[in-house]
Structure formats: C-alpha cells, structure tokens
C-alpha positions as CSV (number, residue, x, y, z in Angstrom):
1,M,-18.1,3.1,4.4
2,K,-21.7,2.1,4.3
3,V,-23.1,-0.7,2.2
4,L,-26.0,-0.5,-0.2
5,F,-28.0,-3.4,-1.6
6,Q,-29.2,-3.5,-5.2
7,A,-32.9,-3.1,-4.2
8,T,-32.1,0.0,-2.1
9,L,-30.1,1.5,-5.0
10,M,-33.1,0.9,-7.3
11,E,-35.3,2.8,-4.9
12,L,-32.8,5.7,-4.6
13,V,-32.6,5.9,-8.4
14,R,-36.4,5.9,-8.7
15,A,-36.6,8.7,-6.1
16,D,-33.8,10.6,-8.0
17,A,-31.8,10.6,-4.7
18,A,-28.6,8.9,-6.0
19,H,-26.5,11.6,-7.6
20,G,-23.0,10.3,-8.0
21,Y,-21.4,7.0,-9.0
22,T,-17.8,6.1,-8.9
23,L,-16.1,2.9,-10.3
24,H,-13.1,2.1,-8.2
25,D,-10.4,0.2,-10.2
26,R,-9.1,-2.7,-8.1
27,P,-6.3,-5.1,-9.3
28,D,-8.8,-7.8,-10.3
29,C,-12.2,-6.0,-10.5
30,Y,-14.2,-2.8,-10.3
31,V,-16.3,-1.8,-7.3
32,L,-19.1,0.7,-7.5
33,S,-19.7,3.4,-4.9
34,V,-22.9,5.5,-4.8
35,Q,-23.3,9.1,-3.4
36,Y,-26.7,9.9,-2.1
37,G,-27.5,12.8,0.3
38,L,-24.4,13.2,2.4
39,S,-23.7,9.5,2.4
40,L,-21.4,7.4,0.3
41,A,-21.9,3.6,0.1
42,V,-20.5,0.6,-1.7
43,L,-22.9,-1.6,-3.7
44,T,-23.1,-4.9,-1.9
45,A,-23.4,-8.5,-3.3
46,K,-26.2,-10.7,-2.0
47,C,-23.8,-12.8,0.0
48,G,-22.1,-9.8,1.6
49,G,-19.0,-7.9,0.7
50,A,-18.6,-5.4,-2.1
51,R,-20.2,-6.3,-5.5
52,R,-17.3,-7.0,-7.8
53,F,-17.6,-6.4,-11.5
54,G,-15.1,-8.3,-13.7
55,H,-15.2,-5.7,-16.5
56,I,-16.0,-2.1,-16.7
57,D,-18.7,-2.9,-19.3
58,A,-20.5,-5.1,-16.7
59,A,-20.6,-2.2,-14.2
60,T,-21.8,0.4,-16.7
61,S,-24.4,-2.1,-18.1
62,S,-25.7,-2.6,-14.5
63,L,-26.0,1.2,-14.1
64,A,-27.8,1.5,-17.4
65,A,-30.2,-1.2,-16.4
66,L,-31.1,0.8,-13.3
67,R,-31.6,3.8,-15.6
68,A,-29.1,5.8,-13.6
69,R,-29.0,9.3,-15.0
70,S,-25.9,10.4,-13.2
71,H,-22.4,10.7,-14.5
72,V,-20.1,7.6,-14.1
73,T,-16.5,8.4,-13.3
74,H,-13.6,6.0,-13.4
75,A,-11.3,6.4,-10.3
C-alpha cells in the first residue's frame, strides 16, 4: 500500500481529489487510509510508518481540521 504525508493529503482535499477515508481499528490504535483516484494510501507520520491515532476522536478531529467532506467509515 502507498503512503501519504499530511501535506499531500491537504493538497488532495483542496483539489477535491480525496474521495474516501477508512479508519482501520488495530489492537492499540486507529490507522487512516485515503482513497484518491484509483489509489489507496495510508496516512504517514513524520518519522515514517503509519500515523497512529490513539482514539477515534483524534482521527475524526484530524479529518475535520482538513475540512474533509467525504464519509468516514470504521473498519
């Protein structure tokens, strides 16, 4: 799976190119994947690896801050 940095995600949202978001429930965190075009990518942390959200509220707040207009699903 591809990786996606926060700055790139912001550009995709501004261009209205990101059209699907999924929160993956892991044993100790949530991980966000983003659908854009025909690609699917995981949001990446600054230091590499998947960006981990400790609580679902943190992940949805992050999406709200980006003004993401797409539907958030819990998988």
